[in-house]
N, C-alpha and C positions, 0 to 999 in steps of 0.2 A: 609340268602346267601350274599354276600359280590358284589356290584355293576357289577364286572365282569362278575359273572354268570347271572345277570339280562342284560346284555348287548349281550349276547350270545345266552340266548335265545327270546330276539328281532331279534336276526341276523339271527336265524332258521328261524322264520317265517318270516321276511322280503325274504330272498331266496326262501322260499317256495311261496310265492307270485308271487317275480319274475318269478318262474320256471312254474309258472301256468298259466302266461303272453304270454311266450315262447312258451311253451306249444300250447295254441291258436291261438298264431302265426304260429305257423309251420302246425298244421292241415286246418289253414284256405289260408296258402300257395301252401299247397300241392292239396287243391282243385280245388286252381284257377293255378295251375303251368302249365306254357306253354310245349310244347314239349322240353325233356334234350335234353342238349348240351353239349358238349364234352369239350366246351372253360367255362373259370371262368368268365360268365358275369356276370352283376351285379344282376339279380334275383338269379338265383345259388349263388352268393355271400353272400346275404343276407341270403338265404336258409338256405347255408351250416354255415353261422354264427349262427344263432339263435338255428340251433341244437344243434352247441358244444357250446352256453353260457350256454345252457339244460342242457348236460352232466356237463358244468365243477359248475353250480350250483346245481345240484344233490351230486356231488363228495363233494363238498364245506357244502351241509345240513350235509353229513354224518358225515364230520367230524366233524362237528360243535356239534352234537349230544354226538358224543363218547366224545370232550371235555366237556362238560356242565357235561357229570355224571361222569367224571371223578373230576372234578372241585367241585362237591357235596360231591361225595365221600371221598376227600382228606379235605373238607373244613379245617380240622383242626389239617393240619400237621405242622408239628415243622420247621420252615425255617430257624431254625440252622444246620436242618440235612437232610435237603431234596439235600443241594449239594453232600451228599453221594451217591445220585440216579441217575447215569448221563442218566441211559439209559430211567427214563421218558422224561428227557428232547429229547433223539432219537428219542421215537416211536412220541411223541408231536410234534417233529419238521416234520418229516414224514405227520404226519396228514395235518401239514400246508402246507407242499410241495407241495405236489400232484394235491389236487386244485389252489394249485397257479399255477404253472406253465402251468395246462391247461386254466387260466384264461391267462398266458402271450400268449401262443398260438391263443388265439384269435385273437389278437391283429396282430399276421401275417398274419393271411387270410385278412387282409384290409389293410394291407400294399401289400401282394401280390396280390390283384385286383389294388391298387394306381398304383404299379410299373409298371403293365403290360399295364393299360390306358396310364399311360407315356410314355412307349415305341414305344407304338402302334400310338400317335400322334408323334410322331418324326419318325416315321418310320423305326423304328431298331427294327429286329427281336431278338425276345428272349424266343427259343423253351424250352430250359430247364430250365425257369427260376420257374416254379413251381416242378419241379423235387428238383432244388434245397433248395425249403424253407423247402420241406418235408423232406429232407434229415438233414438239420440243426436242425428240430424237434425233428426228431427220434432223432439224435444224443446227442443232451441235455438232454434226458429222459433216455437213455443208461446209459450216464456220470453218473447220478444222481443214478441211479438203482446201477450200479457196486459199485458207492463209500460207498451206503447205504446197501450194501449184504459184502463189506469187512470190513465195521464199526461193523457192526452187527456180525460177525464168529471174528473178532479179538478183539472186544468190546473196541474198538475204540468211543468212543461216540460223545465225546467232536470233535475228528475230524472231522468229519461227520457233527456236527453242524458248524464248522468251513468255512469246505470246502463250503460246501450248500452256508452258508451266502453268501460267495466268487462269485458264479455259477449264483445263483442270481441277485446279482449286477451286473454283466456282462450282463448278459440276459436282465436287465433292460436298462442297457444303450445300448444297441446294439437297444433293441425295438424302444427304446425313439430319438435315432440318425435317424434308419430308417424311423420311422414313422413321425419325422419333415422334413426327405430331400423328401420322396415321396409325404408328405402333402402338401410342398412348390409348387414343380414342377406342380403338378395336379391343385393346386389354378392360379397358374400365365399361365399354358396352359387356364384353361376355363376363367380367366378374358379376355385373346386374344380372344375368341370366344363369350363372354355373353355380346360383350358390346352394353347396351340399353335395353336387354331384364332381365326384374324383376326378373322371376323365376330362371334362371339362377344364376343370382346376390347371391340371397340366398343359395342356394348351394355352391358357391364359399365361402360363410360367414360360413358355418357350417363345411367346408371342413375346410377352415384356423383356425377356432375355435379350431377344434379337433386334428389338426397338433399341435400346439402350446399347448394345456391344457393338451394332455394326459402326452406329455414326459415330461411336468413341476411336473404332480402326479407324475410317475414312478420315475425321478429323487430325488423328496421329502421323497417317502416311500422307498426309497434305505438306505438313512442316517435319522433314526427317530432319532431326538434329543431327549436330556436325560441328566437332569443335572450331575447325577450320574454315568454318565461314558462318556470313550473318541469317538468320533464316529470312530474309528479306533480299537476298541476294540473287537476283535472278538471271544475271548475264549467262553461265556457264552451266544451267541448271537442265539437268535431263539422269533423270533418278533412274538410270539402269541398273539390272540386275549383270553386272560386268566389270570386274576389274581393270581389265585394260584399259577401257574408253570411259573411264570414270571422271570428270573434271573435277570435283573435290579431292580425291585420292593425288590427281596430279599436281594441284596446287600441293598437296600434302609430303611428296616426293620431291619436290622443284626445290622445295625450304630443306630437306633433309641435307641434298643435294648439295645447296649451298653451306652448309653447315659445317659439313665434312671436306668441302674443299678452301672453307676460311681455317679448320683446323690443321 
């Protein structure tokens, strides 16, 4: 087995462990939960975020199990011929894309909470803010499902990989920008109200760290560096955690085999 397969197995156990922790937190919070409110309070936000992340991890575990099975089954695949089977990339991109979009949606829960806190602090009414966030999330999923369906029926597999990468990049940048914007806004408001209070000062530092760290990670993730490809070459892009079906690795391996034959 390759290093990529061992990495996939490690990730499966990691996500199982994290899912177990989230499940325990959900049960614990459910027992100690106060009377439910229609507003997205801090307690409700935390509970909903834990539940959403739990669903996200379960979907990721299923995806990784399938990827691991395919990697083991097709470990001896001929890299010079795998490019002739674009539907492999299509299915594997779907396996990667669905958990990724769920994970990105979890960030919008935090952004929604921060934006509500900020607008409440400046006495600005935002009755349709929650509806807007739900609509935008549903819109992204709907666009992806429509593109995947069209690609499947007309067999334009590489086109879906191309457009999915662009959509994911746009979503990454929007979430990163919103996370940074509202994170800084909430941090500044908390600084004004936390002068001399050590506990609130720690909360401010955590929010500021998140608002700086998360956008940076999302932007770095969007354009993954590789010596063998241009950063804007979307044609065979499918950033999966899988060595066997990695098109970037495919190019590299093909070049190596060519050099060996020349020698």
